[in-house]
N, CA, C and O of each residue as an XYZ file, in Angstrom:
276
protein
N       0.805     -1.119      0.258
C      -0.030     -0.080      0.049
C       0.859      0.881      0.078
O       1.928      0.793      0.682
N       0.378      2.141     -0.751
C       1.391      3.521     -0.996
C       1.173      4.196      0.324
O       0.076      4.277      0.878
N       2.612      4.806      0.910
C       2.219      5.542      1.877
C       1.657      6.537      1.460
O       2.342      6.958      0.528
N       0.173      7.618      1.723
C       0.131      9.067      1.821
C       1.344     10.282      2.365
O       1.859     10.451      3.470
N       1.497     10.918      1.215
C       2.303     12.360      2.007
C       1.459     13.139      2.683
O       0.244     12.961      2.769
N       2.403     14.447      3.417
C       1.182     15.620      4.397
C       0.340     16.347      3.543
O      -0.728     16.821      3.931
N       0.903     16.495      2.034
C       0.425     17.160      1.056
C      -1.005     16.515      0.624
O      -2.133     16.955      0.846
N      -0.694     15.595      0.088
C      -1.898     14.855      0.142
C      -3.023     14.354      0.841
O      -3.836     13.660      0.229
N      -3.162     14.585      1.910
C      -3.708     14.309      3.182
C      -4.151     15.556      3.502
O      -5.359     15.791      3.450
N      -3.310     16.458      3.849
C      -3.764     18.112      4.020
C      -4.717     18.179      2.636
O      -5.764     18.438      3.228
N      -5.039     18.142      1.482
C      -5.585     18.498      0.201
C      -7.205     17.582      0.741
O      -8.312     17.948      1.134
N      -6.505     16.205      0.467
C      -7.963     15.693      0.967
C      -9.292     15.559      1.806
O     -10.439     15.215      1.523
N      -8.636     15.988      2.994
C      -8.740     16.568      3.867
C      -9.751     18.034      3.865
O     -10.856     18.366      4.295
N      -8.714     18.598      3.163
C      -9.567     20.152      2.993
C     -10.866     20.056      1.916
O     -11.913     20.699      1.996
N     -10.551     19.219      1.042
C     -11.853     18.628      0.069
C     -12.590     18.314      0.417
O     -13.654     18.731     -0.040
N     -12.594     17.048      1.815
C     -13.774     16.411      2.227
C     -14.731     17.459      2.967
O     -15.884     17.702      2.609
N     -14.156     17.969      3.918
C     -14.613     19.339      4.608
C     -15.648     20.302      3.692
O     -16.836     20.582      3.850
N     -14.511     20.742      2.500
C     -14.850     21.677      1.716
C     -16.423     21.294      1.060
O     -17.327     22.130      1.039
N     -16.582     19.824      0.512
C     -17.731     18.971      0.191
C     -18.872     18.869      0.802
O     -19.987     18.835      0.282
N     -18.394     18.783      2.750
C     -19.301     18.651      3.623
C     -20.312     19.874      4.066
O     -21.375     19.707      4.663
N     -19.690     21.300      3.597
C     -20.214     22.295      3.266
C     -20.822     22.716      2.321
O     -21.776     23.484      2.447
N     -20.348     22.258      1.113
C     -20.985     22.495      0.356
C     -22.229     21.482     -0.176
O     -22.806     21.494     -1.263
N     -22.378     20.820      0.702
C     -23.115     19.484      0.789
C     -24.416     20.466      1.088
O     -25.333     20.697      0.300
N     -24.216     21.121      2.782
C     -25.006     21.795      3.379
C     -25.384     22.858      3.112
O     -26.341     23.349      3.711
N     -24.918     23.316      2.416
C     -25.759     24.937      1.598
C     -26.566     24.484      0.501
O     -27.505     25.213      0.180
N     -26.396     23.511     -0.081
C     -27.375     22.658     -1.123
C     -28.411     22.185     -0.696
O     -29.337     22.422     -1.472
N     -28.784     21.479      0.396
C     -29.295     22.006      1.335
C     -30.319     22.791      1.813
O     -31.546     22.700      1.774
N     -29.453     23.672      2.322
C     -30.341     25.324      2.498
C     -31.389     25.333      1.873
O     -32.576     25.174      2.161
N     -30.337     25.715      0.206
C     -30.860     26.274     -0.829
C     -31.995     25.860     -1.320
O     -32.862     26.654     -1.686
N     -32.159     24.252     -1.406
C     -33.310     23.459     -2.100
C     -34.420     22.919     -0.478
O     -35.361     22.134     -0.368
N     -33.654     23.857      0.577
C     -35.104     24.135      1.313
C     -35.482     22.340      1.678
O     -36.612     21.859      1.756
N     -34.138     21.592      1.858
C     -34.335     20.561      2.818
C     -35.255     19.280      1.997
O     -35.623     18.239      2.541
N     -35.442     19.572      0.926
C     -35.601     18.724     -0.224
C     -35.242     17.227      0.008
O     -36.025     16.292      0.170
N     -33.611     17.207     -0.015
C     -33.298     16.566      0.022
C     -32.186     15.676      1.727
O     -31.149     15.025      1.853
N     -33.363     16.276      2.726
C     -32.098     15.658      3.619
C     -31.815     14.159      4.245
O     -30.996     13.765      5.075
N     -32.731     13.565      3.574
C     -32.517     12.348      3.683
C     -31.125     11.826      3.334
O     -30.412     11.270      4.169
N     -30.823     11.998      2.256
C     -29.833     11.990      1.239
C     -28.697     12.595      1.855
O     -27.975     11.988      2.646
N     -28.495     13.990      1.447
C     -27.640     15.326      1.912
C     -26.969     14.992      3.513
O     -25.765     15.010      3.771
N     -27.721     14.786      4.172
C     -27.476     15.213      5.497
C     -26.375     13.890      6.050
O     -25.402     13.932      6.802
N     -27.002     12.785      5.332
C     -25.848     11.697      6.276
C     -24.941     11.558      5.010
O     -24.408     10.449      5.014
N     -24.614     12.262      4.002
C     -23.801     11.939      2.859
C     -22.833     13.470      3.672
O     -21.783     13.100      4.196
N     -22.967     14.214      3.727
C     -22.292     15.483      5.106
C     -21.519     14.846      6.311
O     -20.366     15.206      6.550
N     -22.092     13.991      6.996
C     -21.342     13.757      8.135
C     -20.555     12.634      7.567
O     -19.361     12.755      7.840
N     -20.912     11.306      6.683
C     -19.565     10.832      6.034
C     -18.417     11.585      5.947
O     -17.374     11.669      6.595
N     -19.058     12.299      4.622
C     -17.847     13.676      3.704
C     -16.736     14.393      5.151
O     -15.508     14.332      5.104
N     -17.553     15.054      6.381
C     -16.972     15.899      7.730
C     -15.856     14.438      8.594
O     -14.835     14.592      9.265
N     -16.590     13.087      8.213
C     -15.554     12.460      9.256
C     -14.593     11.319      8.371
O     -13.883     10.506      8.964
N     -14.677     11.383      6.924
C     -13.484     11.250      6.086
C     -12.187     12.380      6.155
O     -10.969     12.201      6.179
N     -13.014     13.611      6.176
C     -12.366     14.476      6.042
C     -11.342     14.622      7.177
O     -10.129     14.799      7.063
N     -12.402     14.463      8.793
C     -11.339     15.026      9.978
C     -10.453     13.739      9.954
O      -9.595     13.848     10.830
N     -10.331     12.402      9.182
C      -9.706     11.306      9.668
C      -7.921     11.774      8.740
O      -6.789     11.484      9.127
N      -8.341     12.554      7.475
C      -7.272     12.874      6.776
C      -6.701     13.978      7.289
O      -5.638     14.428      6.863
N      -7.280     14.421      8.114
C      -6.403     16.461      8.914
C      -5.290     15.415      9.716
O      -4.068     15.434      9.569
N      -6.256     14.299     10.799
C      -5.397     13.821     11.725
C      -4.389     13.562     11.183
O      -3.318     13.873     11.704
N      -4.446     12.979     10.092
C      -3.296     11.892      9.527
C      -2.417     12.836      8.887
O      -1.344     12.233      8.863
N      -2.253     13.890      8.388
C      -1.728     15.155      8.103
C      -1.157     15.783      9.363
O      -0.019     16.250      9.296
N      -1.821     15.841     10.487
C      -1.397     16.717     11.631
C      -0.169     15.419     12.119
O       0.610     15.706     13.028
N      -0.111     14.503     11.680
C       0.314     13.300     12.467
C       1.657     13.110     11.960
O       2.661     12.877     12.633
N       1.538     13.277     10.258
C       2.952     13.576      9.319
C       3.829     14.611      9.539
O       5.049     14.644      9.379
N       2.902     15.630     10.006
C       3.477     16.467     10.177
C       4.364     16.302     11.516
O       5.557     16.013     11.427
N       4.002     16.415     12.225
C       4.429     16.056     14.122
C       5.756     15.322     13.705
O       6.787     15.870     14.095
N       5.915     13.942     12.831
C       6.508     13.113     12.613
C       7.593     13.867     11.997
O       8.739     13.418     12.006
N       7.333     14.857     11.525
C       8.886     15.193     10.597
C       8.344     15.135      9.246
O       8.999     15.459      8.255
N       7.293     14.773      9.220
C       7.274     14.583      7.433
C       6.175     15.202      6.592
O       5.551     14.934      5.565
N       6.241     16.314      7.661
C       5.555     17.730      6.718
C       5.695     18.489      6.196
O       6.607     18.124      5.455
N       5.401     19.714      5.880
C       5.912     20.274      4.380
C       7.296     20.671      5.197
O       7.423     20.650      6.421
N       8.315     21.042      4.213
C       9.926     21.434      3.873
C       9.606     23.104      4.716
O       8.481     23.603      4.675
N      10.318     23.520      5.152
C      10.724     25.029      5.213
C      12.083     25.319      4.674
O      13.058     24.605      4.443
N      11.895     26.302      4.575
C      12.805     27.216      3.379
C      13.564     27.912      3.972
O      14.325     28.660      3.358
């Protein structure tokens, strides 16, 4: 299995968390018509984004984070 880098984890975490926010805004705009689908999808997206963010933080703490110039 390929090891994920800090950049990949950080971008994936940001992407999944952003997707959750967009789903919730879409739910608001649609007047809660699709709440049965959108709310669980947003929660799952937040959990995945949080897991990637934690992994990025752990990689940064181990010294595998972004290189400082």
